[in-house]
C-alpha positions in Angstrom: -36.7 32.0 57.2 -34.0 32.1 54.6 -33.0 35.3 53.3 -33.6 36.0 49.8 -30.8 37.1 47.5 -32.0 39.8 44.8 -30.6 39.4 41.1 -30.0 41.5 38.1 -28.9 39.7 35.1 -26.8 41.5 32.2 -27.7 40.2 28.7 -31.2 39.8 27.5 -30.3 36.7 24.8 -31.1 33.1 25.3 -29.0 32.9 28.6 -30.4 36.3 29.7 -33.8 34.7 29.5 -32.9 31.5 31.1 -31.4 33.0 34.0 -34.3 35.4 34.9 -36.5 32.5 34.4 -34.1 30.6 36.9 -34.0 33.5 39.5 -38.2 33.6 39.1 -38.2 29.6 40.2 -36.2 29.9 42.8 -37.5 30.2 46.2 -33.7 32.0 47.2 -34.0 34.6 44.5 -35.7 37.2 43.7 -35.2 39.2 40.6 -35.2 42.5 40.4 -33.3 44.2 37.1 -32.2 43.1 33.5 -29.5 45.4 31.4 -27.8 44.7 27.6 -28.9 43.7 24.7 -31.7 44.6 22.0 -34.5 42.1 24.0 -33.9 43.8 27.5 -37.0 45.9 27.1 -38.9 42.8 26.1 -37.6 40.8 28.8 -38.2 43.2 31.3 -41.8 43.7 30.4 -42.3 40.0 29.9 -41.3 39.3 34.2 -42.5 42.7 35.3 -38.8 43.9 35.8 -36.8 47.2 35.8 -35.3 47.2 32.6 -31.5 49.1 33.7 -30.1 51.6 30.8 -26.6 49.5 30.8 -24.7 47.3 33.1 -23.0 49.6 35.0 -26.6 50.8 36.2 -27.8 47.8 36.9 -25.2 46.9 39.2 -25.1 49.7 41.0 -28.8 49.0 42.0 -29.9 49.5 45.5 -31.8 46.6 44.7 -29.6 44.0 43.3 -27.1 41.8 45.5 -26.1 39.8 42.8 -25.6 39.8 39.3 -25.6 37.0 37.0 -23.6 38.0 33.8 -25.2 36.5 30.7 -23.1 38.7 27.8 -20.5 37.6 25.2 -17.6 36.0 26.6 -15.1 39.3 26.0 -17.5 41.5 28.3 -17.1 38.9 31.5 -14.4 40.6 33.0 -15.2 44.4 32.0 -18.6 43.4 34.0 -17.7 41.2 36.7 -15.2 43.9 37.7 -17.8 46.3 37.9 -19.3 44.3 40.1 -16.7 43.5 42.7 -16.0 47.2 42.8 -19.6 47.4 43.9 -19.5 44.8 46.2 -22.0 42.5 44.5 -21.7 39.2 44.1 -21.5 37.7 40.4 -22.6 34.5 38.7 -20.7 34.2 35.5 -22.0 32.1 32.4 -19.2 30.3 31.0 -16.5 30.5 30.1 -15.1 32.9 33.1 -13.0 34.9 31.3 -11.1 34.6 27.3 -7.6 34.6 29.4 -6.0 33.2 32.6 -4.7 37.0 33.0 -8.3 38.0 33.1 -9.3 35.1 35.4 -6.8 35.5 38.1 -7.8 39.5 37.8 -11.3 38.7 38.8 -10.6 35.9 41.3 -8.6 38.3 43.7 -10.7 41.1 43.1 -13.8 38.6 44.2 -11.9 37.1 47.0 -9.9 40.0 48.4 -13.4 41.7 49.1 -15.5 38.5 50.5 -17.7 38.4 47.5 -18.9 34.9 46.0 -17.9 34.6 42.2 -19.1 31.6 40.9 -19.4 30.0 37.1 -22.4 28.8 35.2 -21.8 25.0 35.2 -25.8 23.7 35.4 -24.5 20.8 33.7 -23.6 19.5 37.5 -27.3 20.2 38.4 -28.8 17.2 35.4 -29.8 14.2 37.4 -28.0 12.5 34.2 -24.5 14.2 35.3 -24.8 13.5 39.1 -26.1 9.4 38.0 -23.1 9.0 36.5 -20.5 10.5 39.2 -22.8 8.2 41.7 -21.1 5.3 39.8 -18.2 6.4 39.4 -17.5 7.7 43.0 -19.0 4.4 44.1 -16.1 2.4 42.4 -18.4 0.1 40.6 -16.6 0.5 37.4 -13.2 0.5 39.1 -10.7 3.1 38.2 -11.5 5.5 34.8 -8.8 5.1 32.6 -10.4 6.6 29.0 -13.0 9.0 28.3 -14.1 10.0 24.4 -16.4 13.1 24.1 -18.4 14.8 21.6 -20.2 17.8 21.1 -21.4 18.3 17.9 -24.1 20.7 16.5 -25.3 22.8 13.6 -25.0 26.5 14.6 -26.7 27.4 11.2 -29.9 25.5 12.0 -30.1 28.0 15.7 -29.4 31.0 13.8 -32.3 29.8 11.2 -34.6 30.2 14.0 -36.6 32.9 14.5 -37.8 31.9 17.7 -34.3 32.7 19.4 -33.7 36.0 17.7 -31.1 38.8 18.2 -27.5 38.8 16.9 -25.1 36.3 16.5 -22.4 38.2 15.7 -20.2 37.9 18.6 -19.5 34.3 17.3 -17.4 35.3 14.8 -15.8 38.4 16.9 -12.3 37.7 17.3 -12.6 38.6 21.1 -14.3 35.5 21.5 -11.4 33.6 20.1 -13.5 30.3 19.4 -16.7 28.3 19.6 -14.2 26.1 21.9 -14.6 29.0 24.7 -18.3 28.2 24.4 -18.4 23.8 24.1 -15.6 23.1 26.4 -16.0 23.8 29.6 -19.0 21.7 30.1 -17.1 18.9 29.4 -14.0 20.3 31.0 -15.8 20.9 34.2 -18.1 17.3 34.0 -14.9 15.3 33.5 -13.0 16.9 36.3 -16.2 17.0 38.7 -16.5 13.2 38.0 -13.2 11.9 38.2 -11.5 14.3 40.8 -8.8 15.0 38.3 -7.2 17.8 36.7 -6.0 17.9 32.8 -2.2 18.7 32.8 -1.2 17.8 29.5 -3.4 19.0 25.6 -2.8 18.2 22.4 -5.0 19.6 19.7 -6.2 20.5 16.2 -8.0 23.5 15.6 -9.8 24.6 12.0 -12.8 26.3 11.3 -15.2 25.0 8.3 -18.5 25.9 6.4 -18.2 29.5 7.4 -16.3 32.9 7.2 -15.6 32.9 10.8 -12.0 34.2 12.5 -12.2 31.9 14.9 -12.2 28.4 15.8 -14.8 26.0 15.2 -14.0 23.0 15.0 -11.6 21.2 17.9 -10.1 17.6 17.9 -7.9 17.5 21.2 -6.4 14.9 23.6 -6.1 15.2 27.4 -3.9 13.9 29.8 -5.0 14.4 33.7 -3.5 14.9 36.5 -3.5 10.7 37.6 -3.5 8.9 33.8 -7.2 9.5 32.7 -6.8 9.8 29.1 -9.6 11.9 27.0 -10.7 12.7 23.7 -12.9 15.7 22.6 -14.5 16.4 19.5 -16.3 19.5 19.5 -17.9 21.4 16.1 -20.6 24.5 15.9 -21.1 23.5 12.1 -21.6 19.8 12.1 -24.1 19.7 9.0 -27.9 18.8 10.3 -29.1 16.3 10.8 -25.2 15.3 12.8 -24.8 12.5 14.0 -27.6 10.6 16.3 -27.1 11.3 20.4 -23.7 12.9 19.6 -24.4 16.3 20.5 -23.4 16.0 24.0 -21.9 12.4 25.2 -18.8 10.7 26.7 -18.0 7.2 26.5 -15.9 6.5 29.9 -13.9 3.4 30.7 -12.8 1.9 33.6 -10.8 -1.5 34.6 -14.0 -3.1 35.4 -16.7 -1.8 33.4 -17.9 1.6 31.3 -20.5 4.1 31.1 -22.0 5.4 27.7 -23.4 8.8 28.8 -25.6 11.4 26.8 -26.9 13.8 29.7 -29.6 14.7 27.5 -30.9 11.0 27.2 -29.7 7.8 28.6 -27.1 7.1 30.8 -26.3 3.4 30.2 -23.8 1.0 32.5 -22.1 -1.6 30.8 -20.2 -4.6 33.3 -20.0 -8.1 33.4 -21.1 -8.2 29.3 -24.1 -6.9 29.4 -25.3 -3.1 30.0 -28.6 -1.6 31.3 -29.9 1.9 31.4 -29.7 3.3 34.6 -31.4 6.5 34.6 -33.0 8.3 31.2 -33.0 11.9 31.4 -36.3 14.2 30.7 -36.6 15.6 27.6 -34.7 19.1 27.7 -35.8 21.7 25.0 -32.8 23.4 24.4 -33.2 23.6 20.6 -36.5 24.6 20.6 -37.2 28.5 21.2 -40.6 27.9 22.1 -40.1 25.3 24.9 -37.1 26.5 26.3 -38.0 28.7 28.8 -41.1 26.8 30.2 -39.6 23.4 29.6 -39.2 21.8 33.4 -36.7 18.9 32.2 -34.3 22.1 30.8 -35.0 25.2 33.7 -34.6 22.3 36.3 -30.7 22.3 36.2 -30.4 26.4 35.7 -33.2 26.8 38.5 -30.9 24.2 41.2 -28.0 26.0 40.2 -29.6 29.7 41.0 -30.4 28.2 44.6 -27.0 26.5 45.0 -25.6 30.1 44.0 -27.3 31.7 46.8 -26.4 29.1 49.2 -22.9 29.8 48.2 -23.1 33.6 48.8 -24.7 32.7 52.6 -21.8 30.1 53.2 -23.5 26.4 52.7 -21.4 24.2 50.4 -22.7 23.6 47.3 -21.8 22.0 43.9 -22.1 25.3 42.2 -19.4 26.1 40.0 -16.0 28.0 41.5 -14.1 30.7 40.5 -11.4 27.5 40.5 -13.5 25.5 38.4 -13.7 27.9 36.3 -10.1 29.1 35.7 -9.3 25.2 35.1 -11.4 25.1 32.1 -9.8 28.6 30.5 -6.5 27.5 31.2 -7.2 24.2 29.3 -8.7 25.8 26.3 -6.3 28.3 25.8 -3.7 25.3 26.1 -5.5 23.7 22.7 -5.8 27.3 21.2 -2.0 27.5 21.4 -1.4 23.4 21.0 -3.1 24.0 17.6 -1.2 27.2 16.8 2.2 25.9 17.6 1.9 22.2 16.4 2.6 21.0 19.8 1.5 19.5 22.9 1.1 22.2 25.9 1.7 21.3 29.6 -0.4 23.3 32.2 0.6 24.7 35.4 -0.9 23.4 38.4 -3.4 26.6 39.6 -2.3 28.7 42.1 -2.9 27.7 45.8 -6.0 28.8 47.1 
């Protein structure tokens, strides 16, 4: 029988509760403690677990084998380093960190200690996205040439939903750099995971609209991948409600022999030979409804499977759980987009360090 891994979670907000629930559901996990944030005591009470006074105390507990870090982006490196120094494995909600220097610092710290460092790319575990990957890898649409993406929503609608609670001030903290560190990693990772290519050049224009915020909240960018794939990315957290239908997370993929119109929260359409058909339809994912977000199997399935895959990786198995390299590649592309906008120039990305 596979031994369960005891999980502690830092952060008690939307994603903190998500990972506590995922650990509760995973057959390989035991959720033991939570720390950090104004909602930590209530979250601990809801699940009958320990509420530690701070991240260090939680990480150093004898009944915590691995830590899931869901705190604001700029805190990731500090808490993950505490985990490494304590000999604990870590799953960090995307992004891995806010700079390449911090990414490399974490990668080195975990690797030299023989610890598992993973990144929260739960989209890999949605059947919708697995279906896209299967179609591409089968060669059914031929060589993929272009991908057009949109990631548009209205942050004010979430801020106005009392069910989500908590503070949103970390979004406007300069250390957070921009919304793109929140929205970009999933798009970057899915493109890499689907195609096996890495981003090597970016051109971007970033802006801030509709709110007082020192950080980027809207980006339009072009990406060039290692084998010639072209991609266009439009991200914004301030697209006025109701926004554009099905453009909150959408991918249009063009191959030599066909196309895929993918809405990972809805339908996956395959177009080929002059006709289009629905290949898969994702069960409803309640990510924008606080009353359903943590009980909906449609949403929680991906996080639960990711938790199980993270633990399987700790135990020596090969899984689709996002690696430290996957995390670094996303941060590299995002920093390049911010730099491209600031410098009004195309930015080339160096090949990642050898592993």
